PyMOL Python script that loads the backbone (N, CA, C, O; Angstrom):
from pymol import cmd

cmd.read_pdbstr("""\
ATOM      1  N   ILE A   1      -2.169 -42.935   6.465  1.00  0.00           N
ATOM      2  CA  ILE A   1      -1.753 -41.696   5.787  1.00  0.00           C
ATOM      3  C   ILE A   1      -0.540 -41.138   6.523  1.00  0.00           C
ATOM      4  O   ILE A   1      -0.576 -40.964   7.741  1.00  0.00           O
ATOM      5  N   PRO A   2       0.517 -40.861   5.796  1.00  0.00           N
ATOM      6  CA  PRO A   2       1.698 -40.284   6.439  1.00  0.00           C
ATOM      7  C   PRO A   2       1.418 -38.873   6.950  1.00  0.00           C
ATOM      8  O   PRO A   2       0.522 -38.184   6.461  1.00  0.00           O
ATOM      9  N   VAL A   3       2.185 -38.468   7.923  1.00  0.00           N
ATOM     10  CA  VAL A   3       2.033 -37.131   8.496  1.00  0.00           C
ATOM     11  C   VAL A   3       2.247 -36.070   7.428  1.00  0.00           C
ATOM     12  O   VAL A   3       1.547 -35.057   7.417  1.00  0.00           O
ATOM     13  N   ASP A   4       3.208 -36.283   6.525  1.00  0.00           N
ATOM     14  CA  ASP A   4       3.464 -35.314   5.459  1.00  0.00           C
ATOM     15  C   ASP A   4       2.236 -35.138   4.573  1.00  0.00           C
ATOM     16  O   ASP A   4       1.946 -34.031   4.118  1.00  0.00           O
ATOM     17  N   GLY A   5       1.522 -36.221   4.332  1.00  0.00           N
ATOM     18  CA  GLY A   5       0.295 -36.154   3.536  1.00  0.00           C
ATOM     19  C   GLY A   5      -0.771 -35.324   4.228  1.00  0.00           C
ATOM     20  O   GLY A   5      -1.480 -34.546   3.588  1.00  0.00           O
ATOM     21  N   LEU A   6      -0.881 -35.495   5.546  1.00  0.00           N
ATOM     22  CA  LEU A   6      -1.846 -34.697   6.306  1.00  0.00           C
ATOM     23  C   LEU A   6      -1.485 -33.223   6.272  1.00  0.00           C
ATOM     24  O   LEU A   6      -2.354 -32.365   6.112  1.00  0.00           O
ATOM     25  N   ALA A   7      -0.202 -32.932   6.422  1.00  0.00           N
ATOM     26  CA  ALA A   7       0.242 -31.540   6.404  1.00  0.00           C
ATOM     27  C   ALA A   7      -0.040 -30.914   5.039  1.00  0.00           C
ATOM     28  O   ALA A   7      -0.489 -29.771   4.960  1.00  0.00           O
ATOM     29  N   LYS A   8       0.221 -31.657   3.975  1.00  0.00           N
ATOM     30  CA  LYS A   8      -0.031 -31.141   2.624  1.00  0.00           C
ATOM     31  C   LYS A   8      -1.526 -30.911   2.414  1.00  0.00           C
ATOM     32  O   LYS A   8      -1.930 -29.874   1.888  1.00  0.00           O
ATOM     33  N   ASP A   9      -2.346 -31.879   2.824  1.00  0.00           N
ATOM     34  CA  ASP A   9      -3.796 -31.732   2.685  1.00  0.00           C
ATOM     35  C   ASP A   9      -4.301 -30.535   3.482  1.00  0.00           C
ATOM     36  O   ASP A   9      -5.154 -29.783   3.011  1.00  0.00           O
ATOM     37  N   PHE A  10      -3.773 -30.365   4.685  1.00  0.00           N
ATOM     38  CA  PHE A  10      -4.183 -29.232   5.517  1.00  0.00           C
ATOM     39  C   PHE A  10      -3.800 -27.911   4.861  1.00  0.00           C
ATOM     40  O   PHE A  10      -4.598 -26.973   4.838  1.00  0.00           O
ATOM     41  N   LEU A  11      -2.584 -27.833   4.327  1.00  0.00           N
ATOM     42  CA  LEU A  11      -2.142 -26.596   3.678  1.00  0.00           C
ATOM     43  C   LEU A  11      -2.963 -26.297   2.430  1.00  0.00           C
ATOM     44  O   LEU A  11      -3.294 -25.140   2.172  1.00  0.00           O
ATOM     45  N   MET A  12      -3.295 -27.315   1.659  1.00  0.00           N
ATOM     46  CA  MET A  12      -4.110 -27.112   0.463  1.00  0.00           C
ATOM     47  C   MET A  12      -5.509 -26.632   0.851  1.00  0.00           C
ATOM     48  O   MET A  12      -6.064 -25.736   0.214  1.00  0.00           O
ATOM     49  N   TRP A  13      -6.078 -27.238   1.905  1.00  0.00           N
ATOM     50  CA  TRP A  13      -7.388 -26.805   2.390  1.00  0.00           C
ATOM     51  C   TRP A  13      -7.326 -25.360   2.869  1.00  0.00           C
ATOM     52  O   TRP A  13      -8.223 -24.562   2.596  1.00  0.00           O
ATOM     53  N   ARG A  14      -6.261 -25.038   3.582  1.00  0.00           N
ATOM     54  CA  ARG A  14      -6.090 -23.680   4.110  1.00  0.00           C
ATOM     55  C   ARG A  14      -5.971 -22.660   2.970  1.00  0.00           C
ATOM     56  O   ARG A  14      -6.576 -21.590   3.040  1.00  0.00           O
ATOM     57  N   LEU A  15      -5.209 -22.975   1.934  1.00  0.00           N
ATOM     58  CA  LEU A  15      -5.082 -22.086   0.777  1.00  0.00           C
ATOM     59  C   LEU A  15      -6.424 -21.905   0.073  1.00  0.00           C
ATOM     60  O   LEU A  15      -6.762 -20.804  -0.362  1.00  0.00           O
ATOM     61  N   LYS A  16      -7.175 -22.983  -0.034  1.00  0.00           N
ATOM     62  CA  LYS A  16      -8.501 -22.899  -0.660  1.00  0.00           C
ATOM     63  C   LYS A  16      -9.409 -21.964   0.141  1.00  0.00           C
ATOM     64  O   LYS A  16     -10.133 -21.153  -0.437  1.00  0.00           O
ATOM     65  N   MET A  17      -9.370 -22.078   1.456  1.00  0.00           N
ATOM     66  CA  MET A  17     -10.189 -21.216   2.312  1.00  0.00           C
ATOM     67  C   MET A  17      -9.740 -19.757   2.207  1.00  0.00           C
ATOM     68  O   MET A  17     -10.578 -18.856   2.169  1.00  0.00           O
ATOM     69  N   LEU A  18      -8.433 -19.515   2.160  1.00  0.00           N
ATOM     70  CA  LEU A  18      -7.920 -18.151   2.022  1.00  0.00           C
ATOM     71  C   LEU A  18      -8.322 -17.535   0.691  1.00  0.00           C
ATOM     72  O   LEU A  18      -8.666 -16.355   0.629  1.00  0.00           O
ATOM     73  N   ARG A  19      -8.280 -18.327  -0.371  1.00  0.00           N
ATOM     74  CA  ARG A  19      -8.703 -17.819  -1.686  1.00  0.00           C
ATOM     75  C   ARG A  19     -10.184 -17.463  -1.676  1.00  0.00           C
ATOM     76  O   ARG A  19     -10.580 -16.432  -2.220  1.00  0.00           O
ATOM     77  N   ALA A  20     -10.998 -18.308  -1.064  1.00  0.00           N
ATOM     78  CA  ALA A  20     -12.433 -18.038  -0.989  1.00  0.00           C
ATOM     79  C   ALA A  20     -12.695 -16.772  -0.173  1.00  0.00           C
ATOM     80  O   ALA A  20     -13.523 -15.948  -0.560  1.00  0.00           O
ATOM     81  N   ALA A  21     -12.004 -16.614   0.937  1.00  0.00           N
ATOM     82  CA  ALA A  21     -12.173 -15.421   1.771  1.00  0.00           C
ATOM     83  C   ALA A  21     -11.716 -14.173   1.031  1.00  0.00           C
ATOM     84  O   ALA A  21     -12.346 -13.121   1.135  1.00  0.00           O
ATOM     85  N   SER A  22     -10.630 -14.285   0.290  1.00  0.00           N
ATOM     86  CA  SER A  22     -10.124 -13.156  -0.482  1.00  0.00           C
ATOM     87  C   SER A  22     -11.114 -12.748  -1.565  1.00  0.00           C
ATOM     88  O   SER A  22     -11.354 -11.558  -1.769  1.00  0.00           O
ATOM     89  N   SER A  23     -11.682 -13.713  -2.253  1.00  0.00           N
ATOM     90  CA  SER A  23     -12.671 -13.414  -3.293  1.00  0.00           C
ATOM     91  C   SER A  23     -13.893 -12.725  -2.698  1.00  0.00           C
ATOM     92  O   SER A  23     -14.408 -11.765  -3.270  1.00  0.00           O
ATOM     93  N   TYR A  24     -14.354 -13.214  -1.553  1.00  0.00           N
ATOM     94  CA  TYR A  24     -15.516 -12.609  -0.898  1.00  0.00           C
ATOM     95  C   TYR A  24     -15.208 -11.176  -0.477  1.00  0.00           C
ATOM     96  O   TYR A  24     -16.014 -10.274  -0.707  1.00  0.00           O
ATOM     97  N   ALA A  25     -14.053 -10.964   0.133  1.00  0.00           N
ATOM     98  CA  ALA A  25     -13.682  -9.618   0.589  1.00  0.00           C
ATOM     99  C   ALA A  25     -13.546  -8.662  -0.589  1.00  0.00           C
ATOM    100  O   ALA A  25     -13.990  -7.517  -0.506  1.00  0.00           O
ATOM    101  N   ASN A  26     -12.943  -9.109  -1.677  1.00  0.00           N
ATOM    102  CA  ASN A  26     -12.808  -8.252  -2.855  1.00  0.00           C
ATOM    103  C   ASN A  26     -14.165  -7.888  -3.439  1.00  0.00           C
ATOM    104  O   ASN A  26     -14.377  -6.750  -3.857  1.00  0.00           O
ATOM    105  N   ALA A  27     -15.080  -8.840  -3.468  1.00  0.00           N
ATOM    106  CA  ALA A  27     -16.419  -8.563  -3.988  1.00  0.00           C
ATOM    107  C   ALA A  27     -17.133  -7.533  -3.115  1.00  0.00           C
ATOM    108  O   ALA A  27     -17.782  -6.623  -3.629  1.00  0.00           O
ATOM    109  N   ARG A  28     -17.012  -7.677  -1.802  1.00  0.00           N
ATOM    110  CA  ARG A  28     -17.667  -6.723  -0.895  1.00  0.00           C
ATOM    111  C   ARG A  28     -17.044  -5.340  -1.030  1.00  0.00           C
ATOM    112  O   ARG A  28     -17.765  -4.342  -1.039  1.00  0.00           O
ATOM    113  N   LEU A  29     -15.724  -5.261  -1.134  1.00  0.00           N
ATOM    114  CA  LEU A  29     -15.063  -3.965  -1.302  1.00  0.00           C
ATOM    115  C   LEU A  29     -15.502  -3.298  -2.593  1.00  0.00           C
ATOM    116  O   LEU A  29     -15.706  -2.084  -2.624  1.00  0.00           O
ATOM    117  N   HIS A  30     -15.648  -4.070  -3.650  1.00  0.00           N
ATOM    118  CA  HIS A  30     -16.104  -3.522  -4.925  1.00  0.00           C
ATOM    119  C   HIS A  30     -17.528  -2.978  -4.787  1.00  0.00           C
ATOM    120  O   HIS A  30     -17.838  -1.905  -5.305  1.00  0.00           O
ATOM    121  N   ALA A  31     -18.388  -3.717  -4.093  1.00  0.00           N
ATOM    122  CA  ALA A  31     -19.769  -3.279  -3.901  1.00  0.00           C
ATOM    123  C   ALA A  31     -19.827  -1.990  -3.089  1.00  0.00           C
ATOM    124  O   ALA A  31     -20.584  -1.078  -3.423  1.00  0.00           O
ATOM    125  N   VAL A  32     -19.041  -1.910  -2.037  1.00  0.00           N
ATOM    126  CA  VAL A  32     -19.028  -0.709  -1.196  1.00  0.00           C
ATOM    127  C   VAL A  32     -18.478   0.478  -1.980  1.00  0.00           C
ATOM    128  O   VAL A  32     -18.999   1.588  -1.870  1.00  0.00           O
ATOM    129  N   LYS A  33     -17.435   0.254  -2.765  1.00  0.00           N
ATOM    130  CA  LYS A  33     -16.866   1.326  -3.581  1.00  0.00           C
ATOM    131  C   LYS A  33     -17.900   1.829  -4.580  1.00  0.00           C
ATOM    132  O   LYS A  33     -18.039   3.036  -4.781  1.00  0.00           O
ATOM    133  N   SER A  34     -18.625   0.907  -5.205  1.00  0.00           N
ATOM    134  CA  SER A  34     -19.657   1.297  -6.167  1.00  0.00           C
ATOM    135  C   SER A  34     -20.753   2.111  -5.492  1.00  0.00           C
ATOM    136  O   SER A  34     -21.198   3.121  -6.038  1.00  0.00           O
ATOM    137  N   GLU A  35     -21.189   1.685  -4.319  1.00  0.00           N
ATOM    138  CA  GLU A  35     -22.213   2.425  -3.585  1.00  0.00           C
ATOM    139  C   GLU A  35     -21.712   3.815  -3.220  1.00  0.00           C
ATOM    140  O   GLU A  35     -22.465   4.787  -3.287  1.00  0.00           O
ATOM    141  N   GLY A  36     -20.451   3.913  -2.838  1.00  0.00           N
ATOM    142  CA  GLY A  36     -19.867   5.216  -2.505  1.00  0.00           C
ATOM    143  C   GLY A  36     -19.822   6.131  -3.708  1.00  0.00           C
ATOM    144  O   GLY A  36     -20.084   7.328  -3.588  1.00  0.00           O
ATOM    145  N   LEU A  37     -19.491   5.583  -4.872  1.00  0.00           N
ATOM    146  CA  LEU A  37     -19.455   6.401  -6.088  1.00  0.00           C
ATOM    147  C   LEU A  37     -20.847   6.885  -6.473  1.00  0.00           C
ATOM    148  O   LEU A  37     -21.010   8.031  -6.894  1.00  0.00           O
ATOM    149  N   VAL A  38     -21.845   6.028  -6.333  1.00  0.00           N
ATOM    150  CA  VAL A  38     -23.223   6.427  -6.632  1.00  0.00           C
ATOM    151  C   VAL A  38     -23.654   7.528  -5.676  1.00  0.00           C
ATOM    152  O   VAL A  38     -24.255   8.513  -6.102  1.00  0.00           O
ATOM    153  N   LEU A  39     -23.357   7.377  -4.400  1.00  0.00           N
ATOM    154  CA  LEU A  39     -23.715   8.389  -3.411  1.00  0.00           C
ATOM    155  C   LEU A  39     -22.994   9.698  -3.695  1.00  0.00           C
ATOM    156  O   LEU A  39     -23.599  10.768  -3.619  1.00  0.00           O
ATOM    157  N   ALA A  40     -21.709   9.625  -4.020  1.00  0.00           N
ATOM    158  CA  ALA A  40     -20.942  10.837  -4.321  1.00  0.00           C
ATOM    159  C   ALA A  40     -21.516  11.542  -5.544  1.00  0.00           C
ATOM    160  O   ALA A  40     -21.625  12.768  -5.560  1.00  0.00           O
ATOM    161  N   ARG A  41     -21.877  10.786  -6.552  1.00  0.00           N
ATOM    162  CA  ARG A  41     -22.460  11.385  -7.757  1.00  0.00           C
ATOM    163  C   ARG A  41     -23.804  12.039  -7.424  1.00  0.00           C
ATOM    164  O   ARG A  41     -24.099  13.134  -7.903  1.00  0.00           O
ATOM    165  N   PHE A  42     -24.607  11.373  -6.611  1.00  0.00           N
ATOM    166  CA  PHE A  42     -25.898  11.929  -6.209  1.00  0.00           C
ATOM    167  C   PHE A  42     -25.700  13.226  -5.434  1.00  0.00           C
ATOM    168  O   PHE A  42     -26.369  14.223  -5.705  1.00  0.00           O
ATOM    169  N   LEU A  43     -24.784  13.213  -4.471  1.00  0.00           N
ATOM    170  CA  LEU A  43     -24.553  14.404  -3.657  1.00  0.00           C
ATOM    171  C   LEU A  43     -23.976  15.541  -4.489  1.00  0.00           C
ATOM    172  O   LEU A  43     -24.331  16.700  -4.279  1.00  0.00           O
ATOM    173  N   THR A  44     -23.100  15.227  -5.423  1.00  0.00           N
ATOM    174  CA  THR A  44     -22.528  16.252  -6.291  1.00  0.00           C
ATOM    175  C   THR A  44     -23.620  16.864  -7.158  1.00  0.00           C
ATOM    176  O   THR A  44     -23.668  18.083  -7.327  1.00  0.00           O
ATOM    177  N   GLY A  45     -24.485  16.039  -7.700  1.00  0.00           N
ATOM    178  CA  GLY A  45     -25.600  16.535  -8.507  1.00  0.00           C
ATOM    179  C   GLY A  45     -26.553  17.377  -7.687  1.00  0.00           C
ATOM    180  O   GLY A  45     -27.080  18.376  -8.175  1.00  0.00           O
ATOM    181  N   THR A  46     -26.779  16.981  -6.444  1.00  0.00           N
ATOM    182  CA  THR A  46     -27.670  17.727  -5.561  1.00  0.00           C
ATOM    183  C   THR A  46     -27.079  19.089  -5.242  1.00  0.00           C
ATOM    184  O   THR A  46     -27.796  20.090  -5.229  1.00  0.00           O
ATOM    185  N   LEU A  47     -25.779  19.137  -4.984  1.00  0.00           N
ATOM    186  CA  LEU A  47     -25.137  20.406  -4.651  1.00  0.00           C
ATOM    187  C   LEU A  47     -25.120  21.354  -5.848  1.00  0.00           C
ATOM    188  O   LEU A  47     -25.256  22.565  -5.675  1.00  0.00           O
ATOM    189  N   LYS A  48     -24.956  20.825  -7.042  1.00  0.00           N
ATOM    190  CA  LYS A  48     -24.916  21.672  -8.233  1.00  0.00           C
ATOM    191  C   LYS A  48     -26.263  22.340  -8.495  1.00  0.00           C
ATOM    192  O   LYS A  48     -26.313  23.467  -8.987  1.00  0.00           O
ATOM    193  N   HIS A  49     -27.351  21.651  -8.169  1.00  0.00           N
ATOM    194  CA  HIS A  49     -28.677  22.168  -8.484  1.00  0.00           C
ATOM    195  C   HIS A  49     -29.374  22.808  -7.288  1.00  0.00           C
ATOM    196  O   HIS A  49     -30.567  23.102  -7.362  1.00  0.00           O
ATOM    197  N   SER A  50     -28.668  23.027  -6.205  1.00  0.00           N
ATOM    198  CA  SER A  50     -29.327  23.546  -5.004  1.00  0.00           C
ATOM    199  C   SER A  50     -29.166  25.048  -4.834  1.00  0.00           C
ATOM    200  O   SER A  50     -29.489  25.568  -3.767  1.00  0.00           O
ATOM    201  N   TYR A  51     -28.683  25.760  -5.833  1.00  0.00           N
ATOM    202  CA  TYR A  51     -28.495  27.200  -5.682  1.00  0.00           C
ATOM    203  C   TYR A  51     -29.694  27.899  -6.068  1.00  0.00           C
ATOM    204  O   TYR A  51     -29.737  29.128  -6.012  1.00  0.00           O
TER     205      TYR A  51
END
""", "prot")
cmd.dss("prot")
cmd.show_as("cartoon", "prot")
cmd.util.cbc("prot")
cmd.orient("prot")
């Protein structure tokens, strides 16, 4: 296998890993944002009815 082939394979593998990491991070950020919105809605509802 030529060195150029190894470099190309390595770069393709690296891009695949970066895409997978990006997808995972985006999913986690979405989950945390959703949890924050639920908590904010709960706290807002609690404050409105606590008088």
